[in-house]
Each structure stands twice: as C-alpha cells, then as structure tokens.
N, C-alpha and C positions, 0 to 999 in steps of 0.2 A: 510561147516563140518569144525568147528571147528579145530585150530592146535594138542588140544589134542585129534583130532578124533567124536567126543560128535558130533551129525549134532543140530544146530541152527537155533530155530524159526526166521521164514520171512514171515512176511507177502505178502500176492496174493493178497489181494481189492485191487487193480487198473486195475490187470489181469482180476482178476473177475466179477468186474465190466462192463468191454470192449468188456467180454464176453457175457455178460448180453444186452447187445445193441446192438452185432453182431448176436445174437440167435435172435431176429425180423426184422432185413434186409438183413442176409447173409444167403444162402443156404447151409450147415453144418458151419458154422460160420466165412467159408474160403474159398479165392476163387483157394487156391492150399491146396485139399486135407490132402498132407504131411506133411505140417506143421499145420494142426488142433488139436484142444484138445484132440482129438481122440488116437493120435495118442501116449501119451504121458500121464504118470500117474498123471487122473487129480484132482485137490487138491493140487498135493504134487510136480510138474515141472510146471515151468514157462508157459505166457500162447503167453504175445508181448514183441516182446523188443523193443527197440528201439534206443540201439546205439549198431554198435560193433568198435574195437581198435584193429588190430592184429587179437590174437583167440580168445578173453576177446568179449563176452556180457551182457549189460546193457535191467535187463527187465525194463517195466512198473514203477517197484514197488522198484526203486534204489538195485535189488542187480546185484550181478554180476557172469556173471561163463564162462565158458573154451568152447567155441561150438563143442562141439566135432562132432556136423554134419555139418558144414561148411554149414551153405547155404540151398545151395537143390544138395549137389556138390563136391565136393575134391578144396575148391577156397586156393589156394597153397598160395598166398599171401597176406590173408586175412584181414581183413576188415578195411577201409582208411587204402590203399596203397598209399604213396601221389604222384606217377607217374600219379595211371591211374587214381586215385582225380582230378588229374589234367589236364588230357587229355577230362576226362567227361567236370570236368567246361568251358574248350574252346570246343567246342560244344557242349557244352548248350548255347553258345554263336552265334553259327553260324545260329543253327537251331536242333527241337525233331519234330519223328513222320513225315515229313513230307509229300504230298501227292503225290507224282512219287519217285521210286528207287533213292537212293544214298550211292554214287560211296566206300563205308564203308564196303557196304552190296560185295562186288565186291573181296576188297581189305582183307575183311575177311575171303571169300570162301578160297580164294586164301593160303594166312597161315596155313590154318585148313585142 
C-alpha cells in the first residue's frame, strides 16, 4: 500500500516464472508445504523471497514486505542479525553436515 492507502501495482512476473519452473520439478512446488503458494492469495501475494533484514523481506521481483510470518516460526532477532551471521560464518569455515555427530548438537539440546 502507498502512504495514501491505495494499493500499488507491482509485478509478480519473476515469481510466477519461478513457480512455473518449480511445477515441473518439485512436488507441490515446495519442500515445505507451509511456504507453498497455496497458503496465500495466488496472484496477489509474493511467491519467492530472496532477501531479508530485520523484520523486512524482499521478493524476487524487488518488492519489500514486513514478514508477519517470520520464517516458519517466531524469529525474534529478525533476518541477518549480525551476531548470528558471524557465528554461522565461523562454523561454515570449520565444516557443515559432517558424517558423524557434532558437539554443537549436545550444546544446543542442553540450552533448550
């Protein structure tokens, strides 16, 4: 919506193109049904997001939104939180998806 309260026209062209590609190769167009295109207003809601910062996200067509759904649950820090990004980057340099368990699994379970 614009500041005047009027709905602004926006393109969903790239989103729809990606959706048509997904229909050919991914059952239900997604690996996570709650993110799927059938969960929102088809043709009116964005379909693919490509960036996020804080509480805002941007779709593949360049439009900005407030992410009321917050990823798949309550993301209290928002997207691209610097301390989280730094910790992820540090771990990426060590390794991901190792063939055996990692101590972080135990540490996380203890914290929870």
